[in-house]
N, C-alpha and C positions, 0 to 999 in steps of 0.2 A: 668806711674799707671802700677800695677801688673797686669798682667795679671791673669786670673782668669779659672782654667779648675775643669771640674767638670767628679768625676770617678765612676763608675758605677762598682761596687762591692769594699770591702773592707778585701778581706778575704785573708788569709795569704800567697796566691800564686799573690794576684794581688798588694802586698809593693811596688817591685822591684820600675814602676814607677811611684807609688805617694813620695817614698821616694826621685826619680830623679827630680819632680818637686819639693818641698821643698828643694833641693839643688841650682836648678836653682831661687830661691826664687818667682816662683812661688804660687798665692793663691789659697790654695788646699782643693775644696769640693769632699763629699763622699757621695753616697746614697746606702743603700742597706735595706731589711730585717730585718737584725741581729744588732741588736744597739754593740753586746759585739765582733764585728768580728777589727782586730788590727789595720786598715787602717782608724778604726773612731778615734782612739786616737791621730793618728799622722796630721791629718787634722786638718785646720782650722774654717771647717764646717764641721758639719755632719747630714746626714737627714734620717729616718728611710721611704724611699719608695722605691719599691721591685725596681730593675732593667728591670721588662717587663712589667712595669706600663708606658703605650706608653704619656700617657696623664699626668700621675702624674710627670713626670720626665719631658717633654717638660716643664709646669707651673714656674715647680722647676727651670729649666735653665734660662726661661726666666725671671723670677722673679731675679735671681743673675745678670744677665747679663754674662754668662760665656760668655767665649770667644773659647772656645772648650770642646769635652766631648771624652771621652777613657773610652773603654769595655774591657778590658785588659783580655784574659785568659779564657772568659767567652761568650761560645756560645749563650744563652738565652737572655745577654744584649745588642748582637752587634746589630739585628735589631732595637733595641730601639735607640741608640746611633748615626743609620744611620739616623730613622727616627726622632729625633730633632735636629742634625745639616740639614737636609732637609728642616725640618717647618720654621729652623728659620734661615736660608740660612747661617750657618758656616761650618768649613770645615769637610769633611768626601764623602761618599760611595755612591751613590744609592741607597735608601732604598729597591725600590722593587727584583735590585740583590741582596742586603744582604740576604733578605729573600728566592732567591732561593738556596743560599750558607747554609744556616740555616734551610732547610727542606729537609731533604734524599729523598721524591717522588720528587718532584719539579725540588734538582739539576740531578738524574738518568733523568727524561722527559728531561730536559733541553741540557745533552753529549748526550741523543742517537738522538735529534732533531738536532742537529750540528756534527752528525759523530763519534763522542770520543768515545772508549771504555768506557760500563755502564754493569754493572751484568744485567741480568734478573731481574724488581722488579716493587714490586706493595702493595700500601697502602690500610689497609680495618678499618673500623670502629667495625666488628665482627668475630667472630673467622669462623663463618660458610664458610663464602667466601669465607676467608684466607683459608679454609682447601681444597675448591674446586682448589683454584691458587698452591696451595702445590702440587693436583697431575700432574700438569706439571712440575716439578723441580724434582731434583734428591737429594736427602737428600745425605747430611747435606746439611742446610741450614739457612741463619740467620735470626730471630726474634729481630727486632729492634723498638725502640721507632722511630716517625718520625720526632724526635725532642731534640733528646739529646744526647752529648757527656761524653766522657770521658768512656765509657764502660757502661756504666750506662744502667738498664734493658734490657743486651741482653743476648740471647741465641743462641747456635748455636745448631738446632734442629736435634738429629739424630734417634728419630726416632716419625711417624709422630702421635701417639696414642699421645705425650705429645704435641701438639699442641696447644692444650686449655689454658694449665699450662705457657705454652710461651710468649700466646699473652698477659693474666692476668699481666705478669709479667712487661711484657713491657707497657704498657697501665698505669702503676702504674706512668712511669717515662717520660709519653707525655703529656704536654698542649695542643698540638688541639686535643687526644685520638686515635692518628688512631697511626696504625702499620705496619712498612715495614715487609714484606718477599721475602727474596732474595737469589738466589743462591751465592754460595759461589767459588770463583776465586781461582783456583789452583795457588801460587804462584813460582815463584822459586827466592831463596833468601830471605833476612830480608824487611817484609813487610816496606814502608820509612815513618820516617814521621819527620818534619821541617818546620822551618820559613821559609818565603821567604820577602820580600821587593819592595814594588810597588814604581813609582813615575811617575805621569804622564802619566799614561799608559805602562811606562816600565816596564819591570821586572828587577829592578838596581841590588840584591842583590838574589842570594839562593843558599842554601846548601843542602846537602842530609843528614839524618843519618838515622842508623837501628834502627826501631824498637825492644823492648826487652818485652815478655812476660811474666809473670808467668802463667806456666800452672798449677802449684797446686792451683790456685783459682779458683772459676766455676763463673761466666764463667771467661776465660782466661783473666787476666790483664794487661793492658798494662802502665810499670808502667819506663820504662826507655829506650832513645834513646842514642846511639853514636855517636859518630864525630870522624874520615870521616865517611861515608857508604861506605858497601861492592859494587857499584854498578860499573859496569864497564862506565869509564870513555862517552862512544860514548851514553850508556842510561841514564846516566845522563845528558847531554846536550839537548838530546831529551825529555827526560822530566821536562827541565825546554824551552823550546818552546812552549812544547803543554798548559804549563800552564799559558805562556803568552797567547795563544793563546782564551786558556776560557774567563780569564781575559778582554782580550778587547773585547769580544763578551757579557761581562757582563759590559762592561760601566765603566771599574773601574778606579780610579783617581789614590789615592795616599795611601801607610799600610802598614799596617800587614798582611799575611794570613797564616793559618797553615792549612800546608797540608799534605795528607793520598793518598799516590797510591801501588801501588803494578808491579808488571813487570812479566809474564807470561814468561811460555817455548820459547817462539818466538821471547820475546824481546820488547812485546809490552805493553805499558801503562794502567792502568787502575784506574783512579781517584778515590778516596773514600769518602773522605772529604776532601772540602776547608773552612776552616771557615777564616770569614770576623777580623782576632783578633788574638792575638797574641799567645801562644801552652801554653797552662798547666803545672802545672810541677815548670821547671825551666831551661827548654830550652832555652828561652834568652841569660841565664847567661852562661851557656854549651856555646852555639853558639859563646859568645863575650870570653868568653874566649879562645878558641879555633880557633877564625878569627878576633877579637878585633875588632868586628864591634861590637857597641851597640843599638839593636836594639827594646830596654827599651827607649833607649833615645830619639829615630829615630819615635819610633810611639805617645812620648809626643807631642814631635815638629810640626809631622803633622799634631795634631788633633789641633795645633794652627794655624797652618796656615803658617807654618814656611819655610825654604828655606829645603828641604832634597834632592838634587840633586848631593849633595857631597855624596852619601854612592854608596859604588860598592861590586862587587863582589871580597873577601878574600880565598885563601886558608889555608884550618887548619891546625893549626902549635898544633903538638903534638895530643891525645887522649884523647877525653872528655865527659862524662858522666851526665846527669843530672839522680836522681832517686826518684821516690817517695816511700815512706816508707809504707809498709803496714803489716796487720796480716793476718795471714792463719786464726786465731781464732778465737771467740770470747768470749769477758772477762777481768778481769782487767788488765790494765798495771804493766808490772814489768820494765822491761830495752830492752835492745837491744843488743844482743848478734854480735860480729862483730869475722873475722875467721883472723888469723895472715897475709891471703894473701891479703885481702881487707883492713886492717889497714892504709895501705902506701898510697893507692889510695885515700884515702880519704881528695879532702880538701875542704870542708865546710859540716857540718850537721846541720841544721836544726829540731829540735823536738820541736810539739806541742804538745805536750802530756807530764804527769809526771805520777808517781807511783799512782796509784789507781784510774787514771781515766776510764772508761768503753772506749772499743775499738771494733769494729766489724770488723768481717771476710770478706776480702776487696773480694767486686763484682762490684769496680768501683771507683772514682777519690772521691766522697765523701765519702770514706772510710779513705785517707789517711790520715795519721798521723804525716807526715814531708816530707825534701825535704832533696836530700845528691847533691852534685856535686863532679864529682870523676875527678882524672886524673891518666893515666898508663902510661907503660915505651913506650909499645908499641900495633899491633892489636891485639896481639894473647893475651895478656893478658887481652884485654878487651874484648872480645868477650867470652874467654872461664868465666871470673867472672860473666859475663851477663847472658851469658845464663844460669847457672849453679847456681842463685843468691844464694837460698836457703839453699845451703852450705856453703856460707860466709856473708847471716844477715839474722837472725830472730829476730821476734820481741815476744817477751818473753812475756805472759799472764798466768792470771792465772783462768782458766774456771771456778771454784769454787766459785767464788764470785761476785755481779754484778755491783761494783763497781759505780761509780759516775752517777747518771741519764742523767744529759744533760752534754755530750760529747764538746757541743760550747764554754764549759768553759776553756777550750784548749786556744782561742784565746784572753784571756786578757789581755798579756801580750807583746808588740813588739817585734819580734824578733832584733839584732842589726843590723846598715847596715851594710850590707858585700857587698854589690854590687860590687863595686871598689877595694876588696881584691887582692893585684897582685898576682899572678897563684905561688904556692910551693906546696911542698908536705909536707906535716904535717905525722911527723914521729913517732912511739910508741904512738898511738891511742890509749885508753883503750878500752877493748875487749867489757866490757858492757856498754854500753852510757846511765846513769841513766836522767831522766827527770829533 
């Protein structure tokens, strides 16, 4: 009998594991609250149930008799997957531990309790209490929703008089209706963002990547990760060891984790986020191209209780990046302009919008309009192009027209299955990529 797997989410960035499961002959079920999401069109069955509805998803999983659940590239869905797995006795990680990782306030408290570096941070329901705490910190500080990801709702607060505005903005993206105000840690080099894989409590695969932000966005948008990272080897190993300690203390078992951290001037590691799920964008694809390790495949197999012990850390070959396409302006999408320098680096381009669609100026991952996978000749080329991305990729919009009112229409047509395209360099890409 075919194994049956339930995917919590069917958005464009969640297609890779769905495609893999179909390739393997598994029975694929999807659920989320957006019927137009493209993963539903690929699935054998789809259901209009929110991925944050613990009891609703539990009832669905039980009625279907699923063998496993995947919450791919989704922080809100990760606790649901853990809860359902724990309730129904399916493979997964502890619900309480996943909840700790999904809440910035609880994660900060956990790190402090166990002696790990963590920013001074506190969570608040109203801005008046936050204002008193703000007086104890040195500006600028971060104001964030306690339970969101992908830069949504974040403000780097430089003026105390703007606290209430930043607080209200963060509150819009918090399901728990809590806002974190925390100090900014001064980093050396790049912020690190990558996926790792745990098997039976042991960190079997890890690789670190450089995070690249578009500082023309407000707040700065984390739009790409590049591999390999510029971290010194000793620091990279130290980070992997500290991460494994954290995951063991949380009694995590098996699965993919998305990790973000900083390194300060003293070489100390500061973990910012550890998500109990794969990263967003196409970071898993970039890692697969760089190392040959397909963490998307391992994620699906782990959810079904299959043996994943063969996964092991592999050194990257070449220079790779995933990139989330985004606009600096709100308006009607026209095309994408690509510089002569970036064109030969494009390994794959997946555009989710067409000319005439409405796009928003990016303030987080919810405004992404497509993805790229890039391959570079060397580290210098990789870092130069990504750190100056607005000189090489521009989303052309017409701000004078409102465009289509429903941007979710972009998801009506699934992208072709490109997950296992062999590494190639695509020469002569067009300067303007029409939708």
